[in-house]
C-alpha positions in Angstrom: -1.0 11.5 36.3 -0.5 14.8 34.6 1.0 14.4 31.1 3.8 16.4 29.8 4.9 14.4 26.7 1.6 13.0 25.4 -1.9 14.3 25.0 -4.9 12.2 25.9 -8.4 13.0 24.6 -11.7 11.1 24.5 -14.6 12.0 22.2 -17.5 9.9 21.0 -16.1 6.7 22.6 -12.7 7.1 20.9 -9.6 7.8 22.9 -6.8 9.6 21.0 -3.3 9.4 22.4 -0.9 11.8 20.8 2.9 11.7 21.3 3.7 15.3 22.1 7.3 16.4 21.9 7.2 18.2 18.5 10.5 20.0 19.0 12.2 16.6 19.4 10.2 14.9 16.6 8.3 13.1 19.4 11.4 11.2 20.5 10.8 8.5 23.1 11.8 9.0 26.8 11.3 7.2 30.0 8.7 9.8 30.9 6.8 9.2 27.7 6.8 5.5 28.4 5.3 6.0 31.9 2.7 8.4 30.5 1.7 6.0 27.7 1.4 3.1 30.1 -0.8 5.3 32.4 -2.9 6.3 29.4 -3.6 2.7 28.5 -4.5 2.0 32.1 -7.1 4.8 31.7 -8.4 3.3 28.5 -9.0 -0.1 30.1 -10.7 1.5 33.1 -13.1 3.6 31.1 -16.1 1.8 29.7 -16.9 4.8 27.6 -13.8 4.2 25.5 -14.3 1.6 22.8 -11.3 2.2 20.6 -7.8 3.8 20.9 -6.0 5.8 18.2 -2.3 6.5 18.7 -0.6 9.2 16.6 2.1 11.8 16.7 2.1 15.6 16.9 2.8 17.3 13.6 3.5 15.9 10.1 7.3 15.3 10.4 7.4 12.4 12.8 5.2 9.9 14.6 8.2 9.1 16.8 11.9 9.5 15.7 13.0 6.8 18.1 14.6 7.1 21.6 15.9 10.5 22.5 19.6 10.0 22.0 20.5 13.7 22.2 22.9 12.8 25.1 24.8 10.2 23.1 25.6 6.9 24.7 24.7 8.6 28.0 21.1 8.5 26.8 21.0 4.7 27.0 22.6 4.7 30.4 19.9 7.2 31.5 17.2 4.9 30.4 18.8 2.2 32.6 19.1 4.5 35.6 15.5 5.6 35.2 14.4 1.9 35.4 16.6 1.5 38.5 16.3 -2.3 39.0 17.0 -3.7 42.4 18.8 -6.6 40.8 19.3 -8.2 37.4 19.2 -6.7 33.9 17.3 -3.4 33.6 14.0 -3.7 31.7 13.8 -2.2 28.2 11.3 0.7 28.4 10.0 0.1 24.9 9.3 -3.5 25.8 7.3 -2.4 28.9 5.2 -0.2 26.6 4.7 -3.0 24.0 3.6 -5.4 26.7 1.1 -2.9 28.0 -0.4 -2.4 24.6 -0.5 -6.2 24.1 -2.6 -6.5 27.3 -5.0 -3.7 26.4 -8.6 -4.7 26.3 -9.6 -2.2 23.6 -8.7 -2.2 19.9 -5.6 0.0 19.2 -5.2 1.8 15.9 -1.9 3.4 15.0 -2.1 6.5 12.8 1.5 6.8 11.7 1.8 10.5 10.6 5.5 10.7 9.9 8.8 9.1 10.6 8.6 6.0 12.8 12.1 5.0 13.6 13.6 2.6 16.2 11.1 2.4 19.1 8.9 4.7 17.1 8.4 1.7 14.7 8.5 -1.1 17.2 5.9 0.4 19.6 3.4 0.1 16.8 3.8 -3.6 16.3 1.4 -4.7 19.1 -1.2 -2.3 17.8 -4.1 -4.0 16.0 -4.3 -1.9 12.8 -1.7 0.5 11.4 -2.4 3.3 8.9 0.3 5.5 7.5 0.6 8.9 6.0 2.3 9.2 2.6 5.1 11.1 4.5 5.7 8.2 6.9 9.0 6.3 6.9 9.7 3.2 9.0 13.1 2.2 10.2 14.2 -0.8 12.3 17.6 0.9 12.5 19.1 -0.8 15.5 22.1 -2.5 13.8 23.1 0.9 12.4 23.4 2.2 16.0 25.3 -0.8 17.3 22.4 -2.2 19.3 19.6 -4.7 18.6 15.8 -4.7 18.2 13.7 -4.1 21.3 10.1 -3.5 22.4 9.4 -7.2 21.9 9.8 -6.7 18.2 11.6 -10.0 17.7 8.3 -11.5 18.7 5.9 -9.2 16.9 7.6 -8.3 13.6 8.1 -11.8 12.1 4.5 -12.6 13.0 3.2 -9.5 11.1 5.4 -9.5 8.0 7.1 -12.9 8.0 10.6 -13.9 9.0 12.3 -13.1 5.6 11.0 -9.5 5.5 11.7 -9.1 9.2 15.3 -10.2 8.8 15.9 -8.0 5.8 14.5 -4.9 7.5 16.3 -5.5 10.8 19.7 -6.6 9.3 19.9 -3.7 6.9 18.4 -1.1 9.2 17.3 0.9 6.1 14.4 3.4 6.1 11.3 2.0 4.4 8.8 4.2 2.5 5.2 3.9 3.4 4.4 2.2 0.2 6.8 -0.7 0.9 5.4 -1.0 4.4 1.9 -1.3 2.9 3.0 -3.8 0.2 4.7 -6.1 2.7 1.9 -6.1 5.3 3.1 -3.7 8.0 0.4 -1.1 7.4 -3.2 -1.5 6.3 -3.3 1.5 4.0 -1.5 4.8 3.1 -3.2 8.1 3.1 -2.7 11.8 2.3 -1.6 13.5 5.5 -4.9 15.3 6.1 -6.8 12.1 5.4 -4.9 9.9 7.9 -6.8 10.6 11.2 -10.2 10.7 9.4 -9.5 7.2 8.0 -8.4 5.9 11.4 -11.6 7.4 13.0 -13.7 5.8 10.3 -12.4 2.3 11.3 -12.8 3.2 15.0 -16.4 4.3 14.4 -17.2 1.0 12.6 -16.1 -0.9 15.7 -17.6 1.4 18.3 -21.0 1.7 16.6 -21.7 -1.9 15.8 -20.0 -4.3 18.1 -20.0 -5.6 21.7 -17.2 -4.2 23.8 -16.9 -7.5 25.7 -16.9 -9.6 22.6 -14.2 -7.3 21.0 -12.1 -7.5 24.1 -12.3 -11.3 24.2 -11.6 -11.5 20.5 -8.5 -9.3 20.9 -7.1 -11.6 23.6 -7.9 -14.7 21.6 -6.2 -13.6 18.4 -3.1 -12.2 20.0 -2.6 -15.0 22.6 -3.1 -17.7 20.1 -0.1 -16.5 18.1 1.9 -18.5 20.6 -0.3 -21.6 20.7 1.3 -25.0 20.2 -1.8 -26.6 18.6 -5.2 -25.5 17.2 -6.6 -27.6 20.0 -5.6 -24.7 22.4 -7.7 -22.3 20.2 -10.6 -24.8 20.2 -10.7 -25.0 24.0 -10.6 -21.2 24.4 -13.1 -20.6 21.7 -15.5 -23.2 23.1 -15.4 -21.5 26.5 -15.9 -18.1 25.1 -18.6 -19.0 22.6 -20.6 -20.8 25.4 -20.3 -17.8 27.8 -21.1 -15.2 25.2 -24.0 -17.3 24.0 -25.7 -16.9 27.4 -24.9 -13.2 27.7 -27.2 -10.2 27.5 -25.1 -8.9 24.7 -25.9 -11.9 22.6 -29.6 -11.5 23.2 -29.3 -7.8 22.2 -27.2 -8.7 19.1 -29.7 -11.1 17.8 -32.7 -8.9 18.6 -31.1 -5.9 16.9 -30.3 -8.0 13.8 -33.9 -9.3 13.6 -35.3 -5.8 14.2 -32.9 -4.2 11.7 -31.6 -1.5 14.1 -28.3 -0.6 15.7 -27.5 -2.6 18.8 -27.2 -1.2 22.3 -25.0 -3.7 24.1 -25.4 -3.7 28.0 -22.3 -5.7 29.1 -19.2 -3.8 30.1 -15.5 -4.7 29.9 -14.8 -3.4 33.4 -17.1 -6.0 35.1 -18.3 -8.3 32.4 -15.1 -9.8 30.8 -15.2 -13.6 31.4 -12.0 -15.5 32.0 -11.7 -17.9 29.1 -8.0 -18.5 29.7 -7.9 -20.3 33.0 -4.4 -21.6 32.5 -2.9 -18.4 31.1 -0.3 -16.7 33.2 1.6 -13.6 32.3 5.3 -14.5 32.6 7.3 -12.4 35.0 10.4 -10.5 34.0 13.5 -12.1 35.5 
């Protein structure tokens, strides 16, 4: 796919996805959703990519929300673009969030400016969020007569707790970056020119020192266990994963590099070496 509303770059095992509609403050469209989903497909298929950074073009906005320049017709256009054969049209933001949730690589959000509506909710299934001092977050749906989307009613309370989630979503007010950091939405706040270097430093720590397969399994385990009914579910999954990884070439290399005091070179690949430690896990279908 050729991209018109995002940029996709890979360098030194780090993929950078940049929302690229600067004249519209990177406002979200159905085209952007399809391009982002395709970019995450590329990430998972490329063993050279170890970590993903998602950011926005410019300093004004990460993503100013859905493009509502056409008024209420804008929401109808999203539904027409989805063109369901029957039933309720799927929320495009939710489709993107679900794709990020299923990604096999760590995802870092570098929130460079305003993140409003879907611009905020699309970041919730990312693993780590960093914000610029100029960033503002807004779960503004009630102020537009609509409701939270992009699976945010699942993700947001798990990240910041139900009381904070309800306050932010009920009021729809804009949140400064400092409050987002204080209440657990973002890891840290940075000067604008230090944001991407800080995100890349975290990405390098992962890419240079860890097994890609172990990270991919760990990501699945941590996110999927958010919905577990008992710690026994985690115990079963962890036992399978620990056993399989203990017999792997990666484990042999990890121990050898530790004893020899050198950086590891892990041979296993996510594309063909990711074991199934969730034999009973099924992705629910949209109905």
